[in-house]
C-alpha positions in Angstrom: 56.7 -44.2 35.9 54.1 -45.2 33.5 50.8 -46.3 35.7 49.9 -50.0 36.1 46.3 -50.5 34.3 43.4 -52.3 35.8 40.8 -53.1 33.6 37.4 -52.9 35.5 34.0 -54.2 34.1 31.5 -51.9 35.3 27.8 -53.4 35.5 24.9 -51.6 36.6 26.3 -47.9 36.7 23.3 -46.1 34.8 21.3 -46.6 38.1 21.7 -43.5 40.8 24.1 -45.3 43.1 26.3 -47.2 40.6 26.6 -43.9 38.5 27.0 -41.2 41.0 29.0 -43.0 43.9 30.8 -45.9 41.9 31.5 -44.3 38.6 31.7 -40.4 39.0 32.9 -39.9 42.5 35.0 -43.1 42.8 36.3 -44.3 39.5 36.7 -41.3 37.6 37.8 -39.3 40.4 40.6 -41.9 41.0 41.6 -41.7 37.3 41.7 -37.5 37.8 44.0 -37.9 40.6 46.4 -40.2 38.7 45.5 -43.3 39.8 46.1 -45.3 43.4 49.3 -45.2 44.8 50.9 -48.2 45.4 53.8 -48.8 48.2 56.5 -49.3 45.4 56.2 -45.9 44.0 53.8 -46.9 41.0 50.3 -46.0 40.5 47.3 -48.1 39.6 45.0 -46.5 36.9 41.4 -47.9 36.6 40.0 -48.3 33.1 36.4 -49.0 33.1 34.5 -50.5 30.5 30.4 -49.8 31.0 28.2 -52.8 30.8 24.5 -52.3 30.5 21.1 -53.6 29.0 20.0 -50.3 27.6 22.3 -49.5 24.7 21.4 -45.7 24.5 21.8 -45.3 28.2 25.5 -46.8 28.2 26.4 -45.1 25.3 25.1 -41.6 26.6 26.8 -42.2 30.2 30.1 -43.4 28.3 30.4 -40.4 26.2 29.2 -37.7 28.9 32.1 -38.8 30.9 35.0 -39.4 28.3 34.8 -43.2 28.8 35.9 -44.9 25.5 34.6 -48.5 26.2 31.1 -49.5 26.5 29.1 -52.4 25.5 25.5 -54.2 25.9 27.4 -57.8 25.5 28.5 -58.9 29.2 29.5 -62.2 27.7 32.2 -60.7 25.5 33.3 -58.5 28.1 33.8 -61.2 30.8 36.1 -63.1 28.1 38.5 -60.3 27.9 41.8 -61.4 29.5 42.8 -57.6 30.1 39.8 -56.9 32.3 40.4 -58.7 35.4 37.8 -57.0 37.7 34.1 -57.3 37.7 31.8 -54.6 39.5 28.2 -54.9 39.9 25.7 -52.2 41.3 22.5 -53.7 39.5 19.4 -55.6 40.9 19.9 -57.7 44.2 18.2 -60.6 42.4 20.4 -60.6 39.7 23.6 -60.4 41.6 24.4 -63.8 42.6 24.0 -65.0 39.1 26.3 -62.3 37.6 28.9 -62.6 40.1 29.3 -66.6 39.9 29.5 -65.9 36.1 32.4 -63.4 36.7 33.9 -65.9 39.2 33.8 -68.8 36.8 35.3 -66.5 34.2 38.3 -65.8 36.5 37.5 -62.2 37.5 38.1 -60.7 40.7 34.6 -59.5 42.0 33.4 -56.2 43.6 29.9 -55.4 44.3 27.2 -53.5 46.2 25.0 -55.0 49.0 22.9 -57.1 49.6 24.9 -59.5 47.9 22.0 -62.0 47.4 18.5 -62.3 48.8 19.0 -65.3 50.9 22.0 -66.3 53.2 22.5 -69.7 51.0 23.1 -67.9 47.9 25.4 -65.7 49.8 27.2 -68.5 51.2 27.4 -70.2 47.8 29.1 -67.1 46.4 31.7 -67.1 49.1 32.5 -70.8 48.6 32.8 -70.3 44.9 34.9 -67.3 45.2 37.1 -68.9 48.0 37.2 -72.1 45.6 38.4 -69.9 42.4 41.0 -68.1 44.4 39.7 -64.6 43.3 39.9 -61.5 45.3 36.6 -60.1 46.4 35.0 -57.2 48.2 31.6 -56.1 49.1 30.6 -52.5 49.6 30.4 -51.4 52.9 30.8 -47.6 52.7 29.4 -46.1 55.9 32.5 -47.3 57.4 34.4 -44.3 55.8 32.0 -42.0 56.3 33.2 -38.8 58.4 30.8 -39.3 61.3 31.2 -42.9 61.7 35.2 -42.6 61.5 35.0 -39.8 64.0 33.1 -42.3 66.3 35.7 -44.9 65.8 38.4 -42.4 67.1 36.7 -41.6 70.1 36.1 -45.5 70.8 39.5 -45.9 70.5 40.6 -43.0 72.4 38.3 -44.4 75.5 36.0 -41.4 75.4 32.9 -43.5 76.1 34.5 -45.4 78.9 32.3 -48.7 78.7 30.1 -48.4 75.9 26.2 -48.9 76.9 24.0 -48.5 74.3 23.9 -47.6 70.5 20.5 -45.9 68.8 20.4 -45.4 65.3 17.6 -43.4 63.4 17.7 -43.5 59.7 15.2 -42.9 56.9 13.2 -39.9 55.3 9.6 -39.9 53.5 9.7 -41.6 50.1 6.8 -40.1 48.3 4.0 -42.2 46.9 4.5 -41.2 43.5 1.1 -39.8 42.7 1.4 -36.4 43.8 5.0 -36.0 43.2 7.6 -38.7 41.8 9.1 -41.0 44.4 12.8 -40.7 45.2 13.2 -44.5 45.0 12.6 -47.0 42.5 9.2 -48.8 42.7 11.0 -52.4 43.1 12.0 -51.4 46.4 8.3 -51.9 47.4 7.5 -55.3 45.9 8.7 -58.2 47.9 8.7 -60.4 44.7 11.4 -58.1 42.9 13.6 -58.2 46.2 12.5 -54.9 47.7 12.2 -54.1 51.7 13.9 -52.0 54.0 14.7 -54.9 56.3 16.9 -56.6 53.5 18.3 -53.4 52.6 19.1 -51.6 55.4 20.2 -54.7 58.2 22.7 -55.4 55.8 24.3 -51.8 56.7 23.7 -52.0 60.5 25.6 -55.4 60.6 28.9 -54.2 59.4 28.3 -50.8 61.1 27.8 -52.8 64.7 30.0 -55.6 64.0 33.1 -53.1 63.3 32.2 -50.1 65.5 30.7 -51.5 68.6 30.8 -55.4 68.7 29.9 -58.5 67.0 26.0 -58.9 66.3 24.8 -61.8 68.4 21.1 -61.6 68.6 18.1 -59.8 66.8 14.6 -58.8 67.5 12.9 -57.2 64.4 9.4 -55.9 63.7 8.7 -54.8 60.5 5.8 -53.0 58.9 4.3 -51.9 55.4 3.2 -48.4 56.4 2.3 -47.3 53.0 -0.3 -50.0 51.2 -0.4 -48.2 47.6 2.3 -46.6 45.6 3.0 -45.3 42.0 5.3 -46.8 39.6 7.7 -45.2 37.0 4.8 -45.6 34.5 2.6 -43.7 36.5 0.3 -46.7 37.5 -0.6 -47.5 40.9 0.5 -50.5 42.4 0.2 -52.7 45.9 3.1 -52.3 48.0 3.9 -55.7 49.1 7.6 -55.2 50.8 8.3 -53.5 54.4 8.9 -49.8 54.3 9.8 -49.7 57.9 11.7 -51.7 60.4 12.2 -51.4 64.3 15.1 -53.7 65.4 16.8 -54.3 68.4 20.3 -56.0 68.6 22.4 -57.5 71.7 26.3 -57.2 70.7 29.3 -58.9 72.3 30.3 -57.3 75.2 27.0 -56.4 76.5 26.0 -53.4 74.2 22.4 -52.9 73.1 21.7 -51.3 69.8 18.3 -50.3 68.5 17.8 -49.1 64.8 14.6 -47.6 63.6 14.8 -47.5 59.7 12.0 -46.2 57.7 11.0 -44.9 54.4 7.7 -43.3 55.7 9.2 -40.7 58.2 9.5 -37.0 58.2 13.1 -35.8 59.6 13.6 -33.8 62.6 17.0 -34.7 63.3 20.4 -33.6 62.5 21.0 -36.1 59.4 19.1 -38.8 57.3 21.4 -41.2 59.6 22.4 -40.5 62.9 23.9 -42.5 65.6 23.7 -41.9 69.3 26.4 -43.8 71.4 26.0 -43.8 75.1 28.7 -44.6 77.6 29.8 -44.3 81.3 32.1 -41.6 80.5 30.5 -39.8 77.7 28.0 -39.7 74.8 28.4 -38.9 71.0 25.8 -38.2 68.4 27.2 -38.8 64.5 25.6 -38.1 61.3 27.0 -38.9 58.1 29.6 -36.2 58.5 29.0 -34.4 61.8 29.9 -35.6 65.3 28.9 -33.9 68.6 30.2 -35.1 72.2 29.0 -34.8 75.7 31.5 -35.9 78.7 30.4 -36.9 82.0 31.7 -33.8 83.4 29.4 -31.5 80.9 26.3 -33.5 81.2 23.4 -31.6 82.5 21.4 -32.5 85.7 17.7 -32.6 84.6 14.9 -32.5 87.4 11.5 -33.8 86.3 8.8 -31.1 86.5 6.1 -31.1 83.9 4.5 -27.9 85.5 7.3 -25.5 84.4 8.9 -25.0 80.9 11.8 -27.0 80.7 15.1 -24.7 81.8 17.8 -26.6 80.0 18.4 -26.5 76.4 19.5 -29.8 76.0 21.1 -29.0 72.4 23.9 -26.8 74.2 26.7 -28.5 76.1 27.9 -30.6 73.2 31.3 -30.2 71.3 31.8 -30.8 67.9 34.7 -33.3 67.0 36.8 -31.5 64.3 37.1 -32.8 60.6 40.6 -34.3 59.6 40.2 -34.0 55.8 38.0 -36.8 55.0 37.5 -38.4 51.2 34.4 -39.8 49.8 33.5 -43.0 51.8 33.0 -45.1 48.6 36.1 -43.8 46.7 38.3 -44.8 50.0 37.0 -48.4 49.8 37.5 -48.8 45.9 41.0 -47.5 46.5 41.6 -50.2 49.1 40.2 -53.1 47.4 42.3 -51.9 44.1 45.1 -52.1 46.4 44.3 -55.5 47.3 43.9 -56.6 43.6 47.4 -55.2 42.9 48.7 -57.5 46.1 48.8 -54.9 48.4 47.6 -56.8 51.6 44.1 -58.2 52.7 41.0 -57.1 52.2 38.5 -57.6 55.2 35.5 -56.6 53.6 34.8 -59.6 51.3 32.0 -62.1 50.5 31.7 -63.4 53.9 31.5 -59.8 55.3 28.7 -59.5 52.6 26.9 -62.7 54.0 26.9 -61.5 57.3 24.6 -58.9 56.3 22.2 -61.2 54.5 22.1 -63.4 57.6 21.2 -60.6 60.0 18.4 -59.5 57.5 17.2 -62.8 56.8 17.2 -63.2 60.8 15.4 -59.8 61.0 12.7 -61.3 58.7 12.0 -64.2 60.5 12.0 -62.6 63.9 9.2 -60.3 62.6 7.3 -63.6 61.4 8.0 -65.8 64.1 7.7 -62.5 66.9 10.9 -63.6 68.8 14.8 -63.0 69.7 16.9 -65.1 67.4 20.5 -65.5 68.1 23.1 -64.9 65.2 25.2 -67.9 64.9 29.0 -67.1 63.5 29.4 -68.0 59.7 32.3 -70.0 59.1 35.2 -68.8 57.0 
């Protein structure tokens, strides 16, 4: 059976995330496997056209990966009747304008998060897509990471009993750029350019908490700009004006308390760049991006406080590893679900409304920091 073609306008794929996770490890990998399997036995084959502002970069990327179609003319690409999906992984500040342009052209839209820098913009995008009756999706990749899937499985099996708390640790040291190049672009540390870890990461914590442990009902957040000066890609020193660390506590539906430390100014001494510890009445689990370890109540040691002797218990022992079950790339898995949705195979829960929820939490996190108080998280209307 001849594969069914789906044309995808891919914008913002010369950047690290767009190129590696979305183009190479998702779309090109789906093409290599022969497309996305549909229920009727057919296969849906993505046919990308790469769009970028830098003609040299976009042509080089396309030729490197054997992609025939590329252009710097987004308007012309949006006029195509045979390319029905628009994807964006470029600047957050430009995203609302680009998505509205694609929606007005009748394209289904799929994009990175945050979907916007303000809740008002995010809600406006959702309303536009709903009115145009186009299909829409927002990347919420961490839901499909092996470590998070294992946590979900433990939850569904009742391993935790009543979940009490969730503690998340995320981050690593992002170099200032003087002694060695920074691992992240400099705009991340300039507020006027849409930078800041609260806007970036609270969007992630919203969908993780909502989907794994309970809807977020309230937030208390403290941000900080720990590193005051950094050096940009041009080697010039600039003042950092955006938050590079966030310390946030959340109250979830059902009484669960969650706390996340997010920082680009922390040196890692833990299992992974992101770790979640979930404590329940019947057991606990610690998950990273891929691994997950558990300790049941019957395996829990009984420490006694005595600072006068060396600690006799090795607390890293007594944990059992949850086995792997052949997990695929998280970005690719969500792409496959969205493409099936575009082909008419069932609903897709992670649309622009879910993206707006992430922006809402980030906006409230910033307000909580400014106002120094807890803030409730109202439900957004669909």
